[in-house]
N, C-alpha and C positions, 0 to 999 in steps of 0.2 A: 240744744243739748249736745248734738254731735260736734258742733264747733268747740264747745267747752272741753269735751273729751280730747279733741285733737290738740288743743292748746296745752292741756294737762300732760299728754304723752310727749309733746315736743319739749316741754320744760324738763321732764324726767330724763329724756335722752340727752339733753344739753348738760344736765348735771352729771350724768354718768360719764359723758365724754370728758368733762373737766376733771372728774375724779381720776379717770384713767391716765390722762396726761400728767396730772399732779403726782400720781404714784410712780409713773415712769421716770419723772424727773428726780424723785426721791431715791429710787433704786439706782439710777445712773449715778447720782451724786455720791452715793455711799462708796462707790468704787473709784470715783474720779479724783485724780490729782492734776490731770492735764488732758482732758478730752473735750472735743469740740461738738457744738450743735450746729444748726443751720446757719448759713451765711445771712447776715441781716442787712448788708448793703451790697450794691452791685458795682462792677467796674473797678478801675484802679482805686486802691485804698480800701478794698473790701474788708469787712470785719466779721470775725467769728465770735461766738461766745464760748469761753472755756469755764467749766465749773470746777472749782478746786475745793478740797477739804482743808480743815485746820492742820492736817499733817504737813501741808506744804510750808507752813510757817517755820518749820524746823529743818528745812532742807535748802541747800544752795550755797553760793559763793559769798553771800553778803550777811551771813549769820553773825550777830553780835554775841560774842562769848566772853563773859567776865564773871565776877563774883556773884552777880545778880541773875545772870542768864546762863544756865549750864547747857552743855552739849546734849542733845537728845540722840538716842541710838540711831535714829533715821538720818541724823545730820552728818554722821561720819562718812567721809567720802568712800566710795565703793572700790576705787581702783588703787588702793594702797599696796605698794610692793616694797620688798627689801632691796635697797639699791645695790648692796654688795652682791646679791644674787642676780642682778640684772646689769652687768657691766656695760652692756650696749647703751645704757642710759647715762653712764658715768663717763662723760667725755669733757675734758678741759677743766676739771675741778677734782678736788680730793674729798675723801670722807674721813671723819674723825675716827670712826670705828666701823665694824661690819654689822652693826645693829640698826643703822639709820633706815627709817621707813618713811615713805612719802607718797602722795597721790601721783600716779604716773602722768596725768595731765599737767600737774604743777611742775614736775621734773622736766617735762618737755618745754614748758614756757621758760623755766629757769635756764635750761641749756641754750635756748635762743638768746636769752639775755646775756649770759657770760660770753657767748660767741661774739656778740656785738661789742662787749667790753674789751675783748681781746684785740679787736681791730683798733681800739683806742689805746692799746698798750697796757691794759689792766688785766691781769690773768692769774693772780694768785688766790683763787677762791677755794673755799672749803665749806662743806656742810657739816655742822657740828651737832645738829639735832633736827628731827623732823616730827613725824607722828609718834605720839605716845598713847598707849592704852591707859585705862584708869588705874591699873595696878602699878604701872611704872610712875604715873603721876603721883600716886599715893606715896610711894617710896621717896620720891623727890621732895614732896611736901613735908614729909616727916623729917627728912634729912636737912632741908634748907630752912624750913619754917615759913610762916605766913608773909614775912617781909620780903622773901625772895622767890616764893613759889605760890601758885594758886592751888586750891583744893582739887582733888580728882574730879574730872568732869567739868571743871570751870576754866580750864586752860585752852587757849587756841590750839595748842599742840595736840589736843584730843580730837580735833577736827580732821587733820590731815592736809590742811591748806596753808599751814604756817611752817616756816623753817628758820633756823638760826644759821646765818651765813657768816663765815669768818674769813680771815686772811691768813695765809701761811707765813706772812712776814711780820705783822704787828697787830695791835688791837684795832678793832674796826672803827673806833672813833677817830683814829689817826691814819688809818690805812687808805691808800688810793682806792681799794675795792669798796670801802665804806662810803667814801666821798662820791665815787662814780654811781653807786646804787642810789644814794639820796637824790641825785640829779636825774637819773635815767630809768630807775626801776618802773616808774609808772607806765612807760611805753610798752611794757610787757605784762601789764596787769597787776604789778606788785605795789604794795605800799609799805612804808616804814610804819609799823603798827604803833610803836610807843615812842613818839618824838620827845625831845628834851624839854620843850616848852608846853607840853600838854599833859603833864603828870596829874594835874588836878582833875582833868576830864577822864583820862583812861584809868586812873587809880594805880598805874604801874610806873615804876621808875624808868628813866631813859634806857632803852635797849637798842643801841645802834646796829645790832646784829639780827634783830627779830623782824622778819618780813612776812607779809601775809598776801596771799593771792586773792584778789577780788575781781579781776578782769577789767577790760575796757568796756564802756567809756568811764567806768566808776573811778578807776585809778587816776585818770586825767582830770576829772572834775575835782577830786579830792586834792590833787597836786596844785591845781590852779587856785583853789580856795583855801589852801592850808587846813583842810579838814582832817580830823581823825575819823575813824569809822563811826564812832558815836555821833559826832557832829554831822556827818554826811547823811546818816539814816534819819536823823531828826530834820535836817534840811529838806530831804526829799518828801518826808511826810508833811511838812508844812507847805511845800510848793505844790504837792499832789502830782504835777507833771512838769518835767524839765527837759529842755532840748540842749544837746551838746554837739559840737562838731570836732571830730578828731581826724587829722590829716585830710581835711576836706570832705569827710563823710559824715552824714547826719545820723545821730542817735536820738532816741527818745526814752526817757526814764520816767516811770510813774509809780506811785504808791497806791496800794489797795488794801483796805482793812478787810480782814477775813473773820467771819463768825459763822460757824457751821459750814454747809456747802454753799459757796459763794460764786455767783457768775461774774466773770471778768471779760470785758471785750478785748480781743487780741486780733492782730492783723492776719488776714487770710493769705496774703501774698508777700509777706516779709518774714524773715527769720526773727524769732523772739525767744526770750529766756525768762523764766520765773525763778526768783529766789526769795525764800522767806527771810525775815529779819530777826527771827528767833524771839520775837516779842508779841506782835499783834497783827501782822499783816505780811504782804508780799510786795516785792519790787518787780515790776515788769520792765524789761529792757527790750526795745525794738531796734534791731540792727539795720544797717544800710542795705 
């Protein structure tokens, strides 16, 4: 009889312990978008577990924004500034007017890019449009119509990661600035978002001026494979894991479906980044 009682109480204690751990995971997960638990492997290549919520699907540099997938409030970049009011950021290029707004991080990458272009003798750059809030997008949509503008909340300009780049000399489809960007923008994390031969995929007419920041190694992979953002996200989802080398440095990109609070293995000893795709999951990028 004593033995049966001992076994009974042992089972009860085990069940209580499991419930406590389960509850702790639930509570932690509710607040988690990028928090780690214990290391699950040792030595070089150690791995942590990060639990992310569905909110992460709508944040990051790889969000797909179009007529089917709108910008969520949490997806708008947090470091948007008025460039006219930050003249220290406006070096080597012009602004169409004093209302241009953009992510400060994107502006810094853009500045690095046009500095490199200047060394190649290409220097007549102009930013004609950047971030737009929903009210501005609504006005543009009503003015231009569906053929030339997207509804408010469905434009990449509502993210803060896209900009329209012009030349002070001539139209971008003929300008040296446009040709230089099409060849070199990927090196600085930018892509030509709406190419001439991809209208059936993007749903947007050719825009030689519209560039989007996605970051490395994604811009390199897209350039090498002639991918639009739509094609790239589908490719990574199909591959699940993909390795790329940029300037001799190894990167790893992987897709993870997210439903509820989802655990994702991440490196404990390498820098990584998570970006939602604005649809159903996140892209994990592991840096060198």
